[in-house]
C-alpha positions, 0 to 999 in steps of 0.5 A: 500500500505504501509503495502504491502511494509513492508511485501515485505521488511520483506520477502526479509530479510527472504529470504536473511537470508536463502540464507546466511545460505545456501551458505557461501563463503570467500576469503582471499589473503595476500601478505606481512609479519606477516599476520594473517587470521581467518575465521569462517563459522557456519551453511549452506549447501554449505560452501567454504573458499579460502585462499592465503598467500604469505610472512613471519610468516603468520598464518591462522585459519579456522573454519567451521560447516555445510554440504558440507564444503570445504577449499582451502589454499595456504601458501608460505613463512617461518614459516606459520601455518594453523589450520583447524577445520570442523564439518558436513557432507561432509568436504573437505580440500586441503592445500599447504605449501611451505617454512620452518617451516610450521605447519598444523593441520586439525580436521574433525568431520563428519558423513561421507564423509571426505577428507584431501589433504596436500602438504608440500614442505620445511624444518621442516614441520609437518602435524597433521590430525584427522578424526573422528565421521564418516565413509569414511575418506580419508587422502592424505599427501605429504611431501617433505623436511627434518625432516617432521612429519605426525600424522594421526588418523582415527576412525569408518570404511571405512578409507584410507590413502595415504602418501608420504614422501621424505627427511631426518628423516621423521616420519609417525605415523598413527592410524586407526580403522574400515575397513581401508587401508594405503599406506605409501612411504618413501624415504630418511635417518632415516625414520620411520613408526608407524602404528596401524590398528584396523580391524573391518572387514578388514585392508590393509597396503602397506609400502615402505621405501627406504634409510638408517636406516628406521624402520617400526612398524605395528600392525593389531589387531582384531575387529571381529571374521571374520576380516582379514588383509594384509600387504605388506612391502618393505625395500631397504637400509641399517640397515632397521628394521621391527616389525610386529604384526597381531591379526586379524582372518586371516592375510597375510604378504608379505615382501621384505628386500634388503640391509645390516643389515635388521631385521624382527620380526613378530608375527601372532596370526591368523588362516589360516595365510600366510607369504611370504618373501625374504631378500637379502643382508648381516646380514639379520635376520628374527624371526617369530612366528605363533599361530593358525590353518592352517598357512603357511610360505615361507621364502627365504634369499640370502646373507651372515650371514642370520638367520631365526628362525620360530615357528608355534604353533597351537591350533587345528587340522589343520596342518601348513606348513613351507618352508625355502630357504637360499642361501649364506654363514653362513646361519642358519635356525631353524623351530619349529612346535608344538601343544597344548593338544587339537590338533594333528600333520599334520605339513609339514616342508622343509628347503633348503640351498645352500652355506657354513657353513649352519645349519638347525634344524627342531622340530615337536611335 
């Protein structure tokens, strides 16, 4: 009887240990000043942390490893810091920060199924998100306030980002590789987007900037022979600038610039590349270079002192098409179409100008 009791006790301990390894739950709530919270959960099938901090100068660190790993964090106050590190399959973070001087760092290493939701409201917020070592990475960032900074890195394939920044002097610095999508919306003064996408098979980006002094730098590079890319860019406001490079096998660029002093510099090293764009406002300038076969561009400007210079240089037999339409005063258009020693002509060019003091030049060779 005594031996049976010992055996039953041993079995109970083993089962309890297995239960702890399978399910781990941590909940922390702090109200006050200068609080610090640290959570470490290693090993398990379902791991969950819920953290709430209300007060000044709070700091929280969460470290998790396992399968189906989740963090729900809320910080309200001044100078809060949140650091989250997750490893395993199926990692998930949702964090909410409200106050001044908040900083958030998220590192997720997983074989797949990674999600990060970041919400920041206040002044001087910063969000750093790294998602690597797996597929199906998803980042959703919302920042509201002044001088917010977003830096995100996603590797492998099937990665996505949806980011919104509202306020003054926001910065979005994004690095993605694989089959990727990115949507970035900025509203405010002196916003900046720096986006680099390495398209293993496909890259898609949608960027919208509303305000003054906005700048966008976008690079979509080739990852495979049949890779493709799409970029939709909208800038509304004064002194907006865009610098775009597309190096995928096929590429689409659709841009709209509305305001004063806008400038677009774009390069496409693709085949069957397509560019459609319009500039409305004063002092707009467009400089475009296409290299490859079967490329087309359709550019329109409406306003004063607009300038378009476009070069289509192909390396094969497929012809290029260039169409430029300018309406306004003092417009200038120059379109050059050419080939290398292996190709032949078959190019098409059309320039339409309505207004005073316009100048048009077409060169085909």
